[in-house]
C-alpha positions as CSV (number, residue, x, y, z in Angstrom):
1,M,40.3,92.5,83.3
2,E,38.9,92.7,86.8
3,Q,35.5,91.8,85.4
4,K,36.9,88.7,83.7
5,E,38.5,87.6,86.9
6,Q,35.1,87.7,88.6
7,I,33.6,85.4,86.0
8,A,34.0,81.9,87.6
9,T,32.1,79.4,85.5
10,Y,32.8,78.1,82.0
11,A,29.3,79.3,80.8
12,E,29.9,82.8,82.1
13,R,33.3,83.0,80.4
14,Q,31.7,81.8,77.1
15,R,28.9,84.3,77.3
16,A,31.4,87.1,78.0
17,D,33.0,86.2,74.7
18,G,29.6,86.2,72.9
19,K,29.2,82.4,72.8
20,F,26.4,80.3,74.3
21,P,27.0,76.8,75.6
22,A,24.1,74.4,74.6
23,V,22.4,72.5,77.4
24,F,21.3,69.0,76.3
25,R,20.0,66.7,79.0
26,L,18.5,63.2,78.8
27,E,16.6,61.6,81.6
28,S,15.3,58.0,81.7
29,V,11.5,57.7,82.2
30,H,9.0,54.8,82.3
31,P,6.0,54.6,79.9
32,D,3.7,55.4,82.9
33,D,5.5,58.7,83.4
34,V,4.6,60.0,79.9
35,A,1.1,61.1,81.0
36,G,2.7,63.3,83.7
37,I,5.1,64.8,81.2
38,I,2.2,65.7,78.9
39,G,0.1,67.0,81.8
40,H,2.9,69.4,82.7
41,A,3.3,70.4,79.1
42,E,-0.4,71.3,79.0
43,R,0.2,73.2,82.3
44,R,-2.4,71.1,84.1
45,I,-0.2,69.5,86.7
46,G,3.1,70.1,88.5
47,N,4.6,73.3,89.7
48,V,3.8,76.1,87.2
49,D,4.8,79.1,89.4
50,H,7.7,79.7,87.0
51,V,5.3,79.7,83.9
52,D,4.1,83.0,82.4
53,K,0.6,81.9,81.2
54,S,0.3,85.0,79.1
55,R,2.9,83.4,76.8
56,S,1.7,79.8,77.0
57,H,-0.3,80.3,73.8
58,L,3.1,80.5,71.9
59,N,4.1,77.0,72.9
60,R,3.6,74.6,70.1
61,I,4.1,70.9,69.3
62,L,6.8,70.2,66.8
63,I,6.5,66.4,66.4
64,G,3.8,64.0,67.5
65,S,0.8,65.0,69.6
66,N,-0.3,65.2,73.2
67,A,-1.9,61.8,72.7
68,I,1.6,60.2,72.9
69,A,0.9,58.9,76.4
70,R,-2.1,56.8,75.2
71,E,0.0,55.7,72.1
72,I,2.9,54.5,74.3
73,R,0.5,52.7,76.7
74,A,-1.2,51.0,73.7
75,E,2.2,49.9,72.3
76,A,3.2,48.6,75.7
77,D,0.0,46.6,76.0
78,A,0.4,45.2,72.5
79,M,4.0,44.1,73.2
80,S,3.0,42.6,76.5
81,E,0.3,40.6,74.8
82,H,2.7,39.4,72.1
83,N,5.4,38.4,74.6
84,F,2.9,36.6,76.8
85,V,1.6,34.5,73.9
86,S,5.1,33.9,72.5
87,N,6.4,32.8,76.0
88,L,3.5,30.4,76.6
89,E,3.8,28.8,73.2
90,G,7.6,28.5,73.5
91,L,7.4,26.8,76.9
92,K,4.6,24.6,75.8
93,R,6.6,23.4,72.7
94,A,9.7,22.8,74.9
95,G,7.6,20.7,77.3
96,R,8.5,22.9,80.3
97,R,5.2,22.4,82.1
98,K,6.3,24.0,85.4
99,E,7.6,27.1,83.7
100,H,4.6,27.2,81.5
101,F,2.3,27.2,84.5
102,E,4.4,29.8,86.3
103,A,4.3,32.1,83.2
104,L,0.5,31.6,82.9
105,A,0.0,32.4,86.6
106,A,2.3,35.5,86.4
107,G,0.3,36.9,83.4
108,K,1.4,39.6,81.1
109,Q,4.6,41.5,81.9
110,D,5.7,45.0,81.1
111,P,7.9,45.1,78.0
112,F,10.7,46.7,80.0
113,D,12.7,46.1,83.2
114,R,11.3,47.7,86.4
115,Q,14.0,46.3,88.7
116,K,16.3,49.3,88.3
117,K,14.8,52.1,90.3
118,G,14.4,55.2,88.2
119,R,15.9,53.6,85.1
120,G,13.1,53.6,82.6
121,P,13.4,52.5,78.9
122,L,12.4,55.8,77.4
123,R,14.3,59.1,77.4
124,E,12.9,62.6,78.0
125,F,15.2,65.3,76.7
126,V,15.6,69.1,77.1
127,L,17.6,71.2,74.7
128,T,18.1,74.9,75.5
129,L,20.4,77.9,75.8
130,H,20.9,80.7,78.3
131,R,18.1,83.3,77.9
132,D,20.7,86.0,76.9
133,F,20.9,84.3,73.5
134,F,17.3,85.2,72.8
135,L,17.4,88.8,73.9
136,A,16.2,91.3,71.4
137,G,18.4,94.0,70.1
138,E,17.5,97.7,69.8
139,D,16.9,97.2,66.0
140,C,14.4,94.3,66.5
141,P,11.1,95.1,64.8
142,S,8.1,95.3,67.2
143,E,6.3,92.3,65.5
144,F,9.2,90.0,66.6
145,R,9.6,91.4,70.1
146,L,8.2,89.3,73.0
147,E,8.2,91.4,76.1
148,F,7.8,90.0,79.6
149,L,9.2,90.2,83.2
150,D,12.0,87.8,84.0
151,D,12.4,86.1,87.4
152,T,14.2,89.1,88.8
153,G,11.2,91.4,88.0
154,T,13.1,93.1,85.2
155,S,11.4,93.9,81.9
156,V,13.1,92.0,79.0
157,A,12.3,91.2,75.4
158,F,13.0,88.1,73.3
159,D,13.6,88.2,69.6
160,L,11.2,85.6,68.1
161,R,13.4,85.3,65.0
162,K,16.3,84.0,67.2
163,A,13.9,81.6,68.8
164,R,12.7,80.3,65.4
165,E,16.3,79.9,64.2
166,F,17.2,78.0,67.4
167,V,14.2,75.7,67.1
168,N,14.8,75.0,63.4
169,S,18.5,74.2,63.8
170,S,17.9,72.1,67.0
171,M,15.1,70.1,65.4
172,A,17.4,69.4,62.4
173,F,20.0,68.1,64.9
174,L,17.4,65.9,66.8
175,K,16.0,64.4,63.6
176,N,19.5,63.7,62.2
177,E,20.7,62.0,65.4
178,F,17.6,60.1,66.5
179,G,15.4,59.6,63.4
180,D,12.3,57.5,64.2
181,M,13.2,57.5,67.9
182,L,12.0,61.1,68.1
183,R,8.4,60.5,68.8
184,Y,7.4,63.8,70.5
185,A,8.9,67.3,70.7
186,R,7.5,70.7,71.6
187,V,8.9,74.2,72.2
188,D,8.0,76.2,75.3
189,L,8.3,80.0,75.2
190,D,6.4,80.7,78.5
191,E,9.4,80.2,80.8
192,Q,12.6,82.1,81.5
193,S,14.3,80.7,78.4
194,V,13.2,79.0,75.2
195,H,13.6,75.3,75.3
196,I,12.7,72.2,73.3
197,Q,11.5,69.2,75.3
198,G,10.5,65.8,74.0
199,L,10.5,62.1,74.2
200,L,12.7,59.4,72.6
201,V,11.2,55.9,72.1
202,G,13.2,53.0,70.9
203,Y,12.6,49.3,70.5
204,K,14.4,46.0,70.5
205,E,13.1,42.8,68.9
206,H,14.7,39.5,70.2
207,E,14.9,36.6,67.8
208,P,12.6,33.5,68.4
209,S,14.0,31.2,71.1
210,V,13.1,28.2,73.2
211,R,11.4,30.4,75.7
212,F,9.8,32.8,73.2
213,A,8.5,31.0,70.2
214,H,7.8,34.2,68.2
215,G,10.5,36.3,69.7
216,R,10.1,39.1,72.2
217,K,9.6,42.9,71.8
218,R,10.7,45.5,74.3
219,F,11.2,49.2,74.8
220,Q,14.9,50.1,74.7
221,T,16.9,53.2,73.8
222,S,20.3,52.4,75.3
223,Q,21.4,51.0,71.9
224,H,21.9,54.6,70.7
225,R,25.4,55.8,71.3
226,L,24.3,59.2,72.7
227,I,22.4,57.3,75.4
228,G,24.3,54.0,76.0
229,G,27.7,55.5,75.3
230,E,30.7,53.9,73.6
231,P,34.1,52.4,74.7
232,I,37.3,54.4,74.7
233,M,39.8,52.6,72.4
234,K,43.5,53.6,72.3
235,M,46.6,52.1,70.9
236,V,48.8,50.7,73.7
237,D,52.0,48.9,72.9
238,G,50.9,48.4,69.3
239,E,47.5,47.0,70.3
240,V,44.1,48.6,70.3
241,K,42.8,48.3,73.9
242,K,39.7,49.4,75.7
243,L,40.7,52.0,78.3
244,G,37.3,53.1,79.6
245,H,33.8,54.0,78.6
246,R,32.4,57.4,77.5
247,K,28.9,57.8,78.8
248,G,26.0,58.8,76.6
249,Y,25.5,62.3,78.1
250,E,29.1,63.2,77.3
251,L,28.8,62.0,73.7
252,A,25.5,63.9,73.4
253,Q,27.2,67.2,74.4
254,D,29.9,66.4,71.8
255,A,27.3,65.8,69.2
256,V,25.5,69.1,69.9
257,G,28.7,71.0,69.9
258,E,29.8,69.5,66.5
259,W,26.4,70.2,65.0
260,F,26.4,73.9,65.8
261,A,30.1,74.2,64.8
262,Q,29.1,73.6,61.2
263,D,29.5,76.5,58.9
264,R,25.8,77.0,58.4
265,Y,25.2,77.4,62.1
266,K,28.5,79.2,63.2
267,H,26.8,82.6,63.1
268,L,24.6,81.5,66.0
269,N,27.7,81.2,68.3
270,I,26.3,78.1,70.0
271,V,29.1,75.9,71.5
272,R,29.5,72.7,73.5
273,G,28.9,72.7,77.2
274,E,31.8,72.3,79.6
275,A,33.6,69.0,79.1
276,R,33.6,67.9,82.7
277,A,33.8,64.2,82.1
278,M,36.8,64.7,79.9
279,A,38.3,66.9,82.6
280,A,37.7,64.1,85.2
281,R,39.4,61.6,83.0
282,G,42.3,64.0,82.6
283,A,42.5,64.4,86.3
284,H,42.6,60.6,86.7
285,E,45.3,60.3,84.1
286,S,47.2,63.2,85.7
287,A,47.0,61.3,89.1
288,V,48.3,58.2,87.4
289,Q,51.1,60.1,85.7
290,F,52.0,61.9,89.0
291,F,52.4,58.7,90.9
292,Q,54.3,57.1,88.1
293,E,56.8,59.9,88.3
294,E,56.9,59.6,92.1
295,D,57.3,55.9,91.8
296,L,60.2,56.3,89.3
297,A,61.9,58.9,91.6
298,L,61.6,56.5,94.6
299,K,63.1,53.7,92.6
300,M,66.0,55.8,91.5
301,M,66.6,56.7,95.2
302,G,66.8,53.0,96.0
303,H,63.4,52.6,97.4
304,G,60.9,49.9,96.3
305,G,58.5,52.4,94.7
306,L,54.8,52.9,95.1
307,K,52.3,50.0,95.1
308,I,48.7,50.6,94.3
309,P,46.7,48.2,96.5
310,A,44.7,45.4,94.8
311,G,41.0,46.1,94.2
312,A,38.4,46.8,91.6
313,K,39.1,49.3,88.9
314,N,36.9,52.0,90.5
315,A,38.5,51.3,93.9
316,R,42.0,51.7,92.5
317,R,40.9,54.9,90.8
318,M,39.5,56.3,94.1
319,W,42.8,55.4,95.8
320,L,44.8,57.4,93.2
321,L,42.5,60.4,93.5
322,K,42.7,60.3,97.3
323,E,46.5,60.1,97.2
324,Q,46.8,62.9,94.7
325,A,44.5,65.0,96.9
326,K,46.7,64.4,99.8
327,Q,49.9,65.3,97.9
328,R,48.4,68.5,96.4
329,S,46.9,69.5,99.8
330,R,50.3,69.1,101.4
331,S,52.0,71.1,98.7
332,G,49.4,73.9,99.1
333,N,49.1,74.5,95.4
334,L,45.3,74.2,95.1
335,R,43.2,77.2,94.2
336,K,39.8,77.5,95.8
337,D,37.9,76.5,92.6
338,N,40.1,73.5,92.1
339,A,39.8,72.5,95.8
340,Q,36.0,72.8,95.5
341,N,35.9,70.8,92.3
342,L,38.2,68.1,93.7
343,A,36.1,67.8,96.9
344,L,32.8,67.6,95.0
345,D,34.2,65.0,92.6
346,Y,35.3,63.0,95.6
347,L,31.9,63.3,97.2
348,V,30.4,62.1,93.9
349,E,32.8,59.1,93.9
350,L,31.7,58.4,97.5
351,G,28.0,58.4,96.5
352,V,27.2,61.5,98.6
353,L,26.3,63.5,95.5
354,T,24.7,62.5,92.2
355,S,26.4,63.4,89.0
356,V,23.3,65.6,88.2
357,E,23.8,67.6,91.4
358,R,27.5,68.0,90.7
359,H,26.7,69.1,87.1
360,E,24.2,71.7,88.2
361,S,26.7,73.3,90.7
362,S,28.7,75.0,88.0
363,S,29.3,78.4,89.7
364,R,31.5,79.1,92.7
365,R,28.5,80.2,94.7
366,A,26.6,77.0,93.8
367,R,29.6,74.9,94.7
368,T,30.1,76.7,98.0
369,E,26.4,76.3,98.9
370,L,26.5,72.6,98.0
371,L,29.7,72.0,100.1
372,K,28.2,73.9,102.9
373,R,25.2,71.6,103.0
374,Y,27.5,68.6,103.6
375,E,30.1,70.4,105.7
376,S,28.7,69.2,109.1
377,D,29.0,65.6,107.9
378,Y,32.2,65.6,105.9
379,G,34.0,68.8,106.6
380,T,35.2,71.7,104.4
381,A,36.6,71.3,100.9
382,D,40.2,71.6,102.3
383,E,39.4,69.0,105.1
384,I,38.0,66.6,102.5
385,I,41.0,66.7,100.2
386,S,43.5,66.8,103.0
387,D,42.1,63.7,104.7
388,P,39.9,61.9,102.1
389,G,40.1,58.7,104.2
390,S,38.3,60.4,107.0
391,A,35.5,61.5,104.6
392,A,35.2,58.0,103.3
393,L,34.9,56.6,106.8
394,K,32.2,59.2,107.7
395,R,30.4,58.3,104.5
396,L,30.7,54.6,105.4
397,S,29.4,55.2,108.9
398,K,26.5,57.3,107.7
399,T,25.7,54.7,105.1
400,R,25.7,52.0,107.7
401,R,23.4,54.1,109.9
402,Q,21.1,54.6,106.9
403,V,21.1,50.9,106.2
404,D,20.4,50.1,109.8
405,E,17.5,52.6,109.8
406,L,16.2,51.2,106.5
407,N,16.4,47.7,107.9
408,K,14.6,48.8,110.9
409,K,11.9,50.5,108.9
410,S,11.8,47.5,106.5
411,K,11.3,45.1,109.5
412,E,8.6,47.4,110.9
413,R,6.9,47.6,107.5
414,I,7.1,43.8,107.1
415,E,5.6,43.3,110.6
416,E,2.9,45.8,109.8
417,E,2.2,44.0,106.5
418,R,2.2,40.6,108.3
419,E,-0.2,42.0,111.0
420,K,-2.4,43.4,108.3
421,Q,-2.3,40.1,106.5
422,R,-3.0,38.2,109.7
423,Q,-6.0,40.5,110.4
424,S,-7.2,40.1,106.9
425,W,-6.9,36.3,107.2
426,E,-8.7,36.4,110.5
427,S,-11.4,38.6,109.0
428,E,-11.8,36.3,106.0
429,R,-11.9,33.3,108.3
430,A,-14.5,34.9,110.5
431,D,-16.6,35.8,107.4
432,F,-16.1,32.2,106.1
433,E,-17.2,30.6,109.4
434,K,-20.2,33.0,109.6
435,K,-21.2,32.2,106.1
436,R,-20.7,28.5,106.7
437,D,-22.8,28.5,109.9
438,A,-25.5,30.5,108.1
439,D,-25.5,28.0,105.2
440,L,-25.5,25.1,107.6
441,L,-28.5,26.5,109.5
442,K,-30.2,27.1,106.2
443,L,-29.5,23.5,105.2
444,V,-30.9,22.2,108.6
445,Q,-34.0,24.3,108.2
446,E,-34.5,23.0,104.7
447,R,-34.1,19.4,105.8
448,S,-36.6,20.0,108.6
449,R,-39.0,21.5,106.2
450,L,-38.6,18.5,103.8
451,H,-39.1,16.1,106.7
452,A,-42.3,17.9,107.7
453,D,-43.5,17.7,104.1
454,Q,-42.7,14.0,104.0
455,L,-44.7,13.4,107.2
456,E,-47.6,15.4,105.9
457,L,-47.6,13.5,102.6
458,A,-47.4,10.2,104.5
459,Q,-50.4,11.2,106.7
460,E,-52.3,12.3,103.7
461,R,-51.6,9.0,102.0
462,R,-52.7,7.0,105.0
463,E,-55.9,9.0,105.2
464,F,-56.5,8.5,101.4
465,E,-55.9,4.8,101.7
466,A,-58.3,4.6,104.7
467,E,-61.0,6.5,102.7
468,Y,-60.3,4.3,99.7
469,Q,-60.7,1.1,101.7
470,K,-63.8,2.5,103.3
471,G,-65.3,3.2,99.9
472,R,-64.4,-0.3,98.7
473,D,-66.1,-1.9,101.7
474,Q,-69.2,0.2,101.2
475,A,-69.3,-0.7,97.5
476,A,-68.9,-4.4,98.3
477,Q,-71.7,-4.2,100.9
478,L,-74.0,-2.5,98.3
479,V,-73.1,-5.2,95.8
480,D,-73.9,-8.0,98.3
481,T,-77.2,-6.3,99.1
482,A,-78.1,-6.0,95.4
483,Y,-77.4,-9.8,94.9
484,D,-79.3,-10.7,98.0
485,L,-82.2,-8.7,96.6
486,A,-81.9,-10.5,93.3
487,E,-82.0,-13.9,95.0
488,S,-85.1,-12.9,96.8
489,I,-86.7,-11.8,93.6
490,R,-85.8,-15.0,91.9
491,G,-87.3,-17.0,94.7
492,V,-90.6,-15.1,94.5
493,A,-90.5,-15.5,90.7
494,E,-90.2,-19.3,91.0
495,A,-92.9,-19.4,93.6
496,V,-95.4,-17.6,91.4
497,G,-94.3,-19.6,88.3
498,Y,-92.9,-16.6,86.5
499,F,-90.2,-18.6,84.7
500,K,-92.7,-21.0,83.3
501,S,-94.4,-18.3,81.4
502,N,-91.1,-16.5,80.7
503,P,-88.3,-19.0,80.1
504,G,-85.7,-16.3,79.2
505,G,-85.9,-14.7,82.6
506,R,-84.1,-17.6,84.3
507,E,-81.2,-17.2,81.8
508,K,-80.8,-13.5,82.9
509,F,-80.4,-14.6,86.6
510,R,-77.7,-17.1,85.5
511,V,-75.7,-14.5,83.8
512,L,-75.9,-12.4,87.0
513,E,-74.6,-15.4,89.0
514,R,-71.7,-15.9,86.6
515,V,-70.7,-12.2,86.8
516,R,-70.8,-12.4,90.6
517,G,-69.0,-15.7,91.0
518,P,-69.7,-18.4,93.5
519,R,-70.9,-17.2,96.9
520,V,-70.2,-19.1,100.0
521,R,-73.2,-18.7,102.3
522,G,-72.6,-18.7,106.0
């Protein structure tokens, strides 16, 4: 009895009864993250201090291959190309010239939304159990015993038959729930517990539209109910109304619990994890009911009753939780565990903690350590629930300081970027002017060379013309000399009576005179 009172967490209570809560987690990842996931699976990157490499050879791929990162990248490129062409053609057909130019200038876009930080379109999952499930009994044959040292330095042994049964039943669950979305899965036996890790990939094809002539293809997994969740519908006053939304991780825990609750798997004693989201909704409904009763009591006493201030749905929910915390703190009926849980839930609502951090702090020691971490900023668990407004103001003040610091850093970063850009522009301008001056100098030198060549050609032409004229004058002088000689010969021939004895000789001299033309004698 005393031992059971020391068991604080839901998981410890279940294991004390011989049952093992399943742990099924889903995390959003981008396509670019897949390479890192595979790198860690191959034990090449990341922290591997917790890995027993003597057992790594037992790890095996159940679906897909380690080339999944390249496959996803190729699919992303193909969808980007399709969407780009479809967008350009759609805008061109619609005559949207400006948008067509902007789309052309922007180029290909990733087939998923990068605006939400940390919210990728794919899902990485882990499905595991506490390592006590896999412990080998005394009657386990040696060929199925896997002996190793656990993280406390104690020698333990796993029963590989239990590991095989867990893997087979888990893979049946994953295939049944996710079908073709299950693109990659592997089982690791080289850590403190056996676990299955993998990747879910989904798609959504949009119909052709004005902007996208051939439709649009994108990565998307949120359409699955275990990821995107589903509305909570209840009958209120004879009508079915939506009273909230069950998130995907809660539905995923339900699905795992229901799967292992089947008759064929009951002997495994695997159960659903702690239903914390349902408990939180129950706390909210309890707060609402509590104040409805208080409101009724006040009205019966003649008072006006309680009025919940106007505000958003989440804000009104926060107000109710704070008021309930005040009332319970005043009445002093909160146990330590309940006080810690209520304080942590309130810190989650304030945005101090993430739901993942809250989920991982399941034991009293973990909750105490987590609250201790924030005690200097927000006070103890009792102080938080006794004065939640003060905690909210502290959170608001801290957020404002963080925003101011971020704004300051952002301004400094912008100034640094501007200065870098200015220096880059100045450098580019200096390089441009230097290149321009060099090109201009080269152009001037080239023009000077061409001008010198032109002068040289002109000089050569003048010299050639002078030589040509000189040659012509010399030739004319020689011709005149030759004709003068011919005249002298004819005169001698007439004097000696040569033409009388040779009448044809005079004719030859006449031909010579006709060729020469008339000559004016000075």
